[in-house]
N, C-alpha and C positions, 0 to 999 in steps of 0.2 A: 319607535323602533323601526317601523316600516320605512319611514323617510330616510333614516340612517342607512338601512340596508340598501335602499335604492341608490343612495349617493355613493356608497362603497362599490356597488356593482357598476355604476357608471364610471367611477374612477378607475376600476380595473379594466374596463373596456377601452379606456384612452391609452394612447401610446405616446409617452413623453418624448421618445427619441424622434418620432416622426413630426411632432409638433415643433421641436427645436431645430429641425433641419434647416429651415430658412434663416433662423437666427445665426447658426454657424456659418452659413453662406455669406451673410452680411458681414460677420466678423472677419472672415478670411479676406474678403475684398478690402475692408478697411485697413487690415494689417499690411496687405501688399501695397496699397496706395501710400500708407504712412512710411513704409520702408523706402519706397521709391523717392519720397520727398526728403526724408531725413538723411538718406545716404549721400546727398549732395551731388549726385550724378547730373551734371548740368545738361548733358545731351538728352536725358529723359525729360527734364523740366522744360526745356525750350524747344525741343523737337529738332535740333541741328547737331552737326558733328563739331566736336571741340577737343582741346587738349590744354593742359596746364603748361605754362612757360615761365622762365625767370625774367626778372626785370632787364637783365643784360641782353637776353635773347630778344626781348620786346624792342629794345633800342636798336638792335642790329636789324630787325625786320623793318622798322620804320625808316632807318637810314637807307636801306636797299629798295624802298618803295613798295613793300609788300602790303601795307595797310591801306584799306579802302574806307574804313570808318572805325572810330574809337568811341566807346561808351564808358564813362567813368562813374563808378558808384562810390560817392564820398563816404556814405555811412559804413560800408563794408571795407573801404580802402582797397578796392580792386577795380580792374577794368577789363573790358572785352575788346579785343582787336579783331575786327572782321577782315579776312584775307581776300586780296584780289583774286578773281578766278584763275588768272593766268599764272599765279604763283602758289597755288594750293599744294602742288607736289613738293615745292621747295620748303614749305613749312611743315607739312604733315608726313612727308617722305613715304614710309611703308604703311602708315596708318590708313585704314579703310575709311573713305569719305562717301557718305550717301549722296546719290545724285539728286539734284534739285534743291539742296540745302545751302545755307549760307554759313560756312565753317568759320570758326573764330578760336582765338587762344585767350585763356584766362590768366591774368597777371596780377600778383599782389604788388601794390604801389608803396614804396618806402616813404615818400614824401609828396604831398600834393603840389607844393610849390615847385619842387624840382621837376615834377612831371609837366607842369604848365610851361616852365622855361624851356624844357626839352622840345615839347611839341611846337612852341612858337619858333624855336630855332629851325626845326625841320620844315616848317611851313615856309619860312623865309628862304631856305635852300631848295624849296620845291620838291623835297623828298616825300612829303605828305600833302596831297592835294584834296583829301576827303574832308568830311565834317567830323567834328568832335562834339560829344553830348555829355553834359554833366547831370547826374541824377542824385537826389538826396537819399535814395534807398526805397525799396518796396516792402509793403507789409507782407509778412510770411503767409498769413491766411489768404489774402487776395492772390498772392502768387500761386498758392496751392489751388485756389478755386479756379483761376483761369487756366491752370495747367491740367487739372483733372476734372473740372466741372463737366465738360462734354461727355467724358467717359462715365461719370456717375449718373448723368441724365439718361444715357443709353441703357445702363444696367437697370435703373428703376423703371424705365419705359418697358423694357423686356419683361420684368416681373409683373408690372401692371397688365400687360397684354396677355400673359399666360393665365393670370387669375381671371381675366374677363372671359377668355376662351373656355375656361373650366367652370364658368357659372358664377363668378364673383364670390362674395362672402356666403351666399346661400348654399351653393354647391361645392365651392372650392375649399372653404375652411382654411385652416392654417397651412395646408399642404399645397395650395395653389394648383399648378398644373398636375401635380402628382395625385390629386384627388379627383381627377376628371372621371374616373371609373366608379366613383362612389354613388350609391343610390340617392335619389332625390325625393324619395317618398316622405310624405308628411305623416308624422306619428301623432295619433290621438290616444292619449292614455285613458284607462278605464275610469279614472276618477275625474274626467273632464266635466266641468259644470254645465257646459253647453251641449251635452250629448243629446242625440235625437232618439226617440222611441217610436213604437208603432202607433202611439196615440197621435203623433205628428203627421202620420201618413194617412190621408183620407182616401177612401176607396181602395181599389186593388186588393180586395179581400182574398181572391184566389192566390195571388202572388204572395201575400203575407202568410197564408196557410202553408205554402210550399217551403218558405224559408224558416217557418217557426220550428221545424224539426232541427235545423242547424243550431238555432238558439238553445233549444232544450238539451241538445247534446253537449254544447259548451258549458251549460249550467250544471247538468247532472249526467256526466258521461257513464257512470257506473250502471245507470238504468239500461243502457244499450249494450255495453261491453259484457255484462253478465250473460247476455243471451248470444254472444258471439258477433254482434253487429259492429260495424266500423263506421266512423264518421265520414260523411261525404267529403271528398277532397276538394271539390270545386262546384260552383254554381254560376251559370251564365245567365245574366238578365238581358232579355231580348225584347225590343219594342220600339215604337216610333219615338222621335224626339219629344221631350217635355212630359213624358208620362210618369216620371218619378223614379227612374232606375237608381240614380245616385242617392236619392233620399232614402230609398228602401234599403240600400246597402249600409248607409249610416245608421238606420234604425236597427238593423241586425246587430251591428257593433254595440250600439247603445243598450239594447235589450240583453245581449250576452254578457256585457260588462267585462270586455276583454280589450287589449290594445288593438288599434285599428290603423293599418298602413294604407294610405291613399296615394295613388300615383296615376298619372295619365299615360296612355300607351305611347304617346309621342315623346315622353321624357326619356325613354330608353335609347332612342336613335339619335346619334350625333354624327358629326362629320369625321370623327376619328375612327379608324378601324379597330374593332374589338371593344369599344367603349360600352355599347349596348349590352353585350354579353357580360361584361364586368359588372355593370349596374344590376343585372338580374341576379348574379351570384351574391352581390353585397346585400341586395334586398332580402333574399331568402336567408342569408346568414343572420341579419338583424332579426328577422321574424322568428327563427329557431331559438334565438336567445330569449325572446319574450313570449314563447309559446305557453299556453294556447293563445292564438291571436288570429286576426283576419287580415288578409291582403286584398285590397280592392284596386283593380286596374280599370280605369274608365276609358272608354273608346279604345278597346283592345284591338279593333280592326287596324289601327295604325301600325301595329307590330305583328299582328296575327294573321295577316293576309295570306292566302294560299300561296305556297312556294311555286316558283316557275318550273316548268318541265324542260326548259331549254336553257340551262345554265351555260354561260360562255366558258370555254376552256381557260383555266388560269384566272378567271374572274372571281371577285369576292363581293358578295352582296351583304352589306352591313345589317340590313333588316332581317335577312334570312338567318344570318349568324345569331342575331339576338333571339329570333323565334326558336332556333334549335336549342339554345341554352335554356329558354323558358320551358320548352317541352321536357328537357332533361331534368330540370329542377322540380317540375310539377309531378313527374312520374318517372324516375330513373332508378339507379341503384341506391341512391341516398334515401334517407327517411325524412319525411316532413311531418312527423306526428304532432298533432295539435295545431297545424297551420292550415287554415282554410282559405282558398283563393276564390274571390268573387270578382266577376268582370261584367262590364256592361257594353252593349253595342246596339246600334240600329241597323247593322249590315251583317247579320249572321251568315248570309249566303256566300260571302266572299272569304270567310275564315277557313283556315287550313283544317282538313279533316282530322289530322292527327291531334289537333288541339281540342276538337269537339268529342273525341271518343271517351267512353267510360274509363274512369281512372284518372282523368285530368279534370274535365268538367262533367261530373256525374249527372248534373241536372241542368236542363235548359228551362228557365222560368220565363214565360211570356208575359210581359207587362203591356197590356193592350190599352187602347183608348178607353176612357171610362164610359159606362152606360149612364142612363138618366139618373139612377139612384146614386151611383158613385159621384156623378157631377154635383148632386145635391150636397153630399158630404164634403166635397172639396170646396164648394161655395161657403158652407158653414165655417170651414177653417179660415178661409181668406177674408171673410166678412167680420171676423172678430175685432180687428183693430179699426174698422171703418164704422163711422156713425151713420146708420141707415134709418130710413123712415119705418115706423112701426107697421105700416101697411104693406111692406115689401114681401112679395111671395117668392120664396126661394125655389119652390117647385116649378114655377113659371120660368124662372131664370135657367133652371136645369134643362127644361124642355126647349128653351130658345137657343141652346148652345150645343146642338148635335155635332159630333166629330171634334169637339174641343178637347185638348189635352189639359192636364193640370196646370202647366205653364201658361196656356192660353187663358184659362179661367182666372189665374192670378193677375194676368194682364188686363182682363175685363174689369175686375174689381178696382184695380188701380186707375184705369182710364175713367171709370164711372166717378170715382172720387175727384179726379182732376176736372172733369166736366162740371160736376156740381159746384166745386169751388170757383170755377171760372164764371158760373152763372150767379154766384153770390147766394147759394142756398145754405141752409143750416144743417141739412141732412141729405143723404143720397137716396133718391127714390127710383121707381121703376123706369121712368123716362130716361134717366141718366144711364142706367144699365143698358137699355135698348140702344141708346145713342152710342154707347161704348162698343156694343156688339157690331153695330153698323160700321163704326170707325175701323174696327179690326178686320172685318170681312171685306168691306168695299173700299176702305180708305177714307181720307178726309174729304168732306164736301167742298166743291168748288163752285159756289153760287155766283162768283164773279166771272166765270168763264163765258165769253161772248159766243152766242149762237144765233144764227138767223132764224126767222120764223119757219122757214122751210125745213131746216135741220131739226128744230124742235118738234115739228109735226111728224117728221120721219121717225125720230126716236120714240115718240109717243105711240105711233102705229106699231113699231117693232116690239116695244115692251108690252103693249096691249095684246099683241099676238101671243106672246108667251103666256100671259095671264089667262087669256080666253081658253086656250087649249088645255092648260094645266087644270083649269076649273072643270072642264067638260069631260076629261078622260078619267077613268076609274083608278088607274094605278099611278097617275102622275102625283108628284109631291104636292101637299097642300100649300096653298099660297098664303103668305103672311102680309107682304106689302110690296108695292111697285113704286118706283121713283124714276123721274127723268132728270134729277139733279146730278150733275157729273160728280163722280167719286173716283179718286185715284186716276187710273187711265181709262176707266169706263165712262161712257156718256150717259148711261142709264143702267138700272139694275132691278132685279126682282128677287125678293127674299122668299124662300120656301122652307118648310119644316119637314124634312124627310123622315119617314118612319125608320126606326132602327130595326132592320131585319137581319136575321142570321143567314138566310138564303134569299136569293132574288130570282124570280121566274123570268122566262123569255117575254111573257106578256108585259110584265112590269118594266123591263128594259125598253121594249118597243114604245110603250106609252111615254116614258121619259125622253126617248129620242125624238118622238113626234112633237112633244112640248118644246124641246130645245130648238127644233127647226121652225117653230111657229113664228119667230121674229122675222126670218128671211122670207117665209111664205107670205106674211102680212105685207112686207115691203113690195113684193112682186105683184100682189093682188091689188092693193089699194094705193100704192105710190106710182106704179107703172115702171119702176126701176129697182135695182138692188144696189146696196151700198157695202162699204167695208165694215160696217158695224157688226156684221154677223160672223166675223173671222173667228172669234173665240168659240162661238156656238158650233161652227163647222169643225173646228179642231177637236172639240169634245166628242161630237157625233162620230167623226171618222175613227178616233181611237176606240170608242165603244163598239162600233160595228166590227172593226178588225179583231177586237178582243172576243166578241161573241162568236165569231166564225173560226178563228185560229186556235183559241184556247178553250172555249166552253162548248164547242161542238153544237152550236145552235143554228146551223145552216141546213137548208133543204138538200143541197147537192153534196155537202161534206158533213153529214151528221156523225155525231159521236166520235169525233177525232180531235185530238189536242196536239197541235203542232208547236210544242214547247220549243223555246230557244235554247238549244243544247250547246253550251260553251265549253263543256268538259273536254271534248276532243277537237275543239277548234272549228266546229261546224258553224257556218253562218246561218243556215236554216235547214231543218230536217225534211225538206220536201222539194219536189222537182219544179222545173220552170212551168210545166203544164199546170201543176197544182197551184203555183203562184198566180198564174193568169186566172185560174178559176176562183181563187180567193178574191182577187181584185174585182172580178165580175159579180160575185156574190155580195161584196161590200157595196158596190155601186147600186145593185138592185135593191138591197135592204134600205139604203138611205133614200133612193128614189121613191120607193114605196111609202116610206113614212113622210116624205116631203109632199107627195100627192095626197096622202091622208090629211096632213095638216092644212093644205089648201082647201080640201073639201069641207073640213070642219069650219074653217073661217068663212067660206062662201055661204054655208048654211046659217051662220050666226053673224052675218055682216053688220046688221043693225046694232046688236049688242056690242060688237067689237068697236064700231064707230063711236058709240056712246062712251065706252070705256076710254078710248083714245082722247076724246074731247075733254073728259073729266081730268085726265092726266095733264093735258095742256093747260087747263085752268088752275088746277091745284098742285101739280108737280108730284104729289105723293098721294097714293090711294091705298086703302087697306082691304082686307078680305071681306069686310062687311059691305064695302062699296061694290065689289064684284057680285056679291050675293044679291044686292038690290037690283042689279041689272039682269043677271042670268037666273036668279032664284037659287035656293039651296041645292047643294050637291046631293045627288041620290046615293052616293057612296061615302057618307060621312063616317070617318073612323073615330075612335076614342081620342086620338091625338088632336084631330080637328075640333072635337067638342071642347077639350080643355083649352085649345088655342082660342076658340071663339069666346070662351068665358073671360079670358084675360087680354083680349084685343084692346090696345090702348085707344083712348078717345083722341081723335084728331084735334090738333091745336087750332086756334083761330086763324093763324096764317095758312095752315093746310086746308082749312075749310074755304 
């Protein structure tokens, strides 16, 4: 019964008149063309001016020298006499003759033999000097095709073009250009077999708790309405790319067991004026018919960007018109009972304030990068289809991937499986996952890249400088491994395991800055020159120093001040030129101080640094335990480093 009701409902929503409009258009064109062909109007068929004449008139015209060419159709018993240009007025008199055409008269022939004798006679008298052509007759279909074929092709090309402009069969439907304003949202019914639930979303416990109330309201609305509560109108998912915002929205629809409309923000905007607003209206119309339901707009920043304050007079911005219609549909005079709008973006700062207010998006749910426990859950989900070694430690993999999103972790698992298959292994082990992490972070190894002995020594001294200072400073990130094998665009790289802090102190930032400058300091101290290899280090240090001074108030001369970049009123910077000069001086002083500190640490530990650099030249890859053998254990060992030391991979024979 439910299926029949759904079918009846769908049939009621269809409009037979609109579906048959193109059929009627085709029928009208065919009738007009058929009437033109069957009416026998030769001027239409051949594209020239003509008139009918009697056989006596024809003989008179030929005798007076008016004929330039005669075409005889034996099958029809008729001929066409083309008139000399100088005698057109003598033949057609008051009849209008189109310029540039070859006018002729159509004559019914009583006898073919008499016609041939007459023409031969006139040729002998030199009254007719043109040519005569005899035809057996033309096929009616071919005559029709050659006459109207170009017109038919133009009509069908126009129809094809209009359907393509309106999105083809997916968006155009039977209406073609007339359906360009229809919504392109994909509908997922509640009985979809491939629906997603919260069990498919690993991690993000906080975000799942926030959207759980929406699910409960859709399942049991009386529980809230009895106390006077209202269902939230909208929820905005905000977070970095790859954190699972779209997946979380699908899980909400799957758990609530309601229809789910999915659409991208860019699907609203088209080249035609008014199309976006029309699609917004059509989307909400469909949603109201299937309420209760959920509308999900992915990447809403494509249409929800803040409106301009300086609109041109008489101008029309299609994107802003679409946004205005969206604002009206979400919270206007109309009612949207039972329709919940969910949206996702990673650029909430550029959205229009009217879109973010309560009553439209009542909740902003932050979907952040997963922590170590959530990364473990994500690994467990993505490792299910992968054949792994029984000794694989998922906790170690979660600690080795700080800052990775759910999409990054899925990529790690896939890369590890590919690496294991490439090496002919029966199962994926820890080394494959470490290689996959290195591949994603640093890029593909380029062992065939040609380097001179001097370049190799300079890179080894540079990377050893990073490793030495990060080992000897208290708040620097714990070292995992160092390599001088080129990866991607880098000639060498050092891997660290940063602690996942909620806040970072000034001392911690300065230690990290000093360790970053260790490579350039080692080049100057032990090579006698500096190279371009430290460009990325200098870029990171400069950005960090400016951030500490201008945003975090960590300067001695500019304490407790945050010079935020205020774009709301068009300001480039909210401080004077004198303050800008002071910021530059403070930045230079901070970087110079940490650079001198790095050189001092390297000078005091020159022997250990030299031994580490030589080991790098010989083995190309060293691990934290190699640094520990040279400098001894760190006095500031954290829990993270203890866990890391327990799971440090043994170097292979080639690395030894």
